[in-house]
N, C-alpha and C positions, 0 to 999 in steps of 0.2 A: 406085412411090412410096416415098419414104423415111419410115420410121416414126419418129414423134417420141415420145420417152419423157418423161413428165412428171417434172420435177425435184422431189425431196423437199425440203420446207422444213425447215430446221434450227431447232430451238427456240431462242428467245432467252433467255439466262440473265442474270440480274441479279447483278452483283457483290455480295459480302457487305457491303462497306463502303457500298454505295448502297442496300442493303435497309432497309426501315423498322425502326427500332429500337423495341423494346418498352419497357415501363416499367422504371425502375431498381429499383423494389420491386414485386413481384407481390403485389397485395392482393386478388386474386379468390378469395374464400373460397367454396368449393363444398362444401356439407355432404352432398350426396346420396350420394357414393361411400362415406361412412363410416356411413351409416344402416343398421341391421339390416333384414332383409327384411320383418319385421312392422311396422316404422315407416314404410317407404316409402309405402304407401297413405295413411297419415294425413298425411304431408308433402305428397303430391300433392293431397290434398283441401284442406289448409289454404292451398296456393298460390292457390286460387281465391278465397280470402277473405284478402287481404293484411293488413288491420287485425287480424283475429283471429290471424294468424300472428305478427305483430309483438308482440302482447300475450302470446302463449304463449312466445315466445322471450325476452322481457324477464323473465317469471317464471322460466323455466328458467335463464337466465343469472344472475339474482340469486341463485337457490338454489345453483347450482354455485359462484358466486363466494363466497358466504357460507361454504360448506363448505370451499373451498380456503383462505379467509382464516382460518377457525377452526383448520384443521390447521396452517398455517404459524405462526400466532400461538402455538398451544400448544407446538409444537416449539421455536420460537425463545425463547419465554418461559422454558421449562424450562432451556434453555442459558444464558439471561441470569441466572437465579437463582443460578448458581454464582459470580457476581461480586458485590462489595459495592456497586458504583456503580449508580445509577439510569439511567445513560446508555443502557445496552442496552435497557431497557424502553421508553424514549422512541423510540429508533431503530426498534425492532420495530413500535411503533404507527405511526410515519410511513411506514415502508417496506411495511407490509401494508395500509394504508388504500386505495390505488387498486386492490386486487385485485378487489373487487366491481364497480367501474366498468369494469375491463378486461373481465370476463366479460360484462357487459351490452352493452358496445360491440361486442365480437366477435359476440355473438348478433345484434345489429342489423345488423352488416355482412353476416352470412350471409343476411339476409332482404331485402336490397336488390334482388336479382334478381326477387323475387316480384311487384314492382309493375309491371315492364315499362316503365320510364321511357325506356329507350334506353341505348346504351353511354355516351354523353357524360355524361348526368345520373347514371347509376350510378357512373361514374368519379369525378365530383365529390363525390357523397354519401359514397362509401367513404372518400375522402381527408379529407373533413371530419370523419368519425367518428374516424379515426386521428389527426387533428390534435388533437382534444379529448383523446384518450388520451395523446398526447405531452405536452400541457400538464399533465395530471394527474400523470404520473410525473415530469416536470420540477419541478413545485412540491414534490412529496414529497422529491425528492433535494436541492433547495435548503434545505428545512427541516431535513433530516437532517444535511447538512454544516454548517449554521450551529450546530445544537445540538452536534455533535461538537467543532467548533473552540472553542465557548464552554466546554465541559466541560474540554477539554485546557488551555485558557488558565488555568483555575482550579486545575489540578493541576500546579503548578510543580515538584514533586518528581520527577515522572516525565516531564514534557514541558517541558523547560527552554526550548525554542525557541518554544513557543506561550505567550506571556505576554499579559496584558491590553493592553500597549502595542503588541505586534505582531499582536494578533488581527485588527484591521481589514485589515491588509495581506494576511494569509493568507486571510481570508474573501473578500476581493475577488478575489484571484488564483484561488482555487478556483471561485468563482462565474463568473468570466470563462471558465474552461475548460469548465464545465458548460454555460454559455450557448452556447459555440461548438459543442459537440456537438449541442445541441438545434437550433441553426440549420442544421447540416449535415444532420441527420435530416429537418428540415422541408423543406429544398431537395430532398433525395432523394425525399421523399414526394410532392412536387408536380412532379417531373421538371424541376427548375430546374438548369441547368448552372452549377456553382459554380467552373468553371475560371477564368473571367475575374475573378470576385470574389476568388478566392484569389491570383491573380497581382497584382491591384491592391493587396490587403492586404499582400502580400510587398514590393512596391515602396515602399508607404507606410511599412511597418515599417523597412525599410533606411534610408529618408530620415530618419525620426524618430530612429532609433538613432544615426546620424551627427551629427544636429543637437543631440541632447540626451545625448551620451555622458558629458559631465562631470556632468550632473545625475543620470543613472542610476548612475554610479560613486559619487557621494556618497550616493545613496539606498541602494545596496547596502551601503556602508560603515556608514551609520547604522543599518541593520537589524542588521548584525553586532554593532555596539557595544551596541545596546539589548538584543539577545538575550544578550549576554555579561555584562550588568550585573545584579547582585543588590542587593536592598534589605536592608540590615542594620539591625535594630531593636535599640535599647538600652533597658534598663530600670534603674531606680534602686532599690537595696536598701540600707538602713542608711546612707543618705547617699552611697553610692558607686555609680557607673554600671557596669553589667555588660551584656555582650552578651546577647541573648535566648537564644543557644545556650550561654552559660556559658563564654566563652573568655577570662575574665580581666577585671579591673577597668579602668575608664577614669579617667584622672587628674583630669579636670574634672567638676564637679557640675552638669550641665544635661542636659535631654532633647533629643535630636535623632535624626534618621534619617540614617544614613550610606549612601553609595553605594560599593560595592566591586566591582572587577572579579574575576570568578571565575578 
């Protein structure tokens, strides 16, 4: 009889491009590998009581956040005291405000696994927490940029381009850029593919650019003219008009504000 040898089955390999892709942002916060040996039993005990664990993590996160906020606020405030403007103090206040909320939200995200909700619910809860965090930091940056542009528009001596008349344009442009970054982070947070949105926005931008090229050209020219114009104030002394800067008398005796190109 002819002996039949069994054929060996070759393993089936899945191509890398067909493999399941993971999350764009890995938000699985595992705190256990970073715990000291003497804290691990306490952590394991608290995992049996999720509500108590959440309460403890909120207290710890708030305390750590307050400590970090105090440290950053102290360092930045000392650096801001070297300047005469109050702008730095307000910027320090706005940019350090979300530090406590950040520490609390990170602490809550680390305790999501203790409830045993399942992978899907844990995935959604973690991204909801980070969405709140994204909103808090976005609001802080919006306030900080508005304050900075407002301060620069009042200081015409050092920032000639930022004037009260051009302030809305720059403020709107910077806010659009910030909002675009926030939308991109939000889409990356929830694994939303933004390729189609970006392609559509590019096509719409090209179409609008060609359709409104004359309007855009006039807008840019108007901004250049407005940024180049200075308001020259005249004052009257002894019946003769003088420039406020003292550049010589003016022949006619009346008050007015002159507009002069720099």
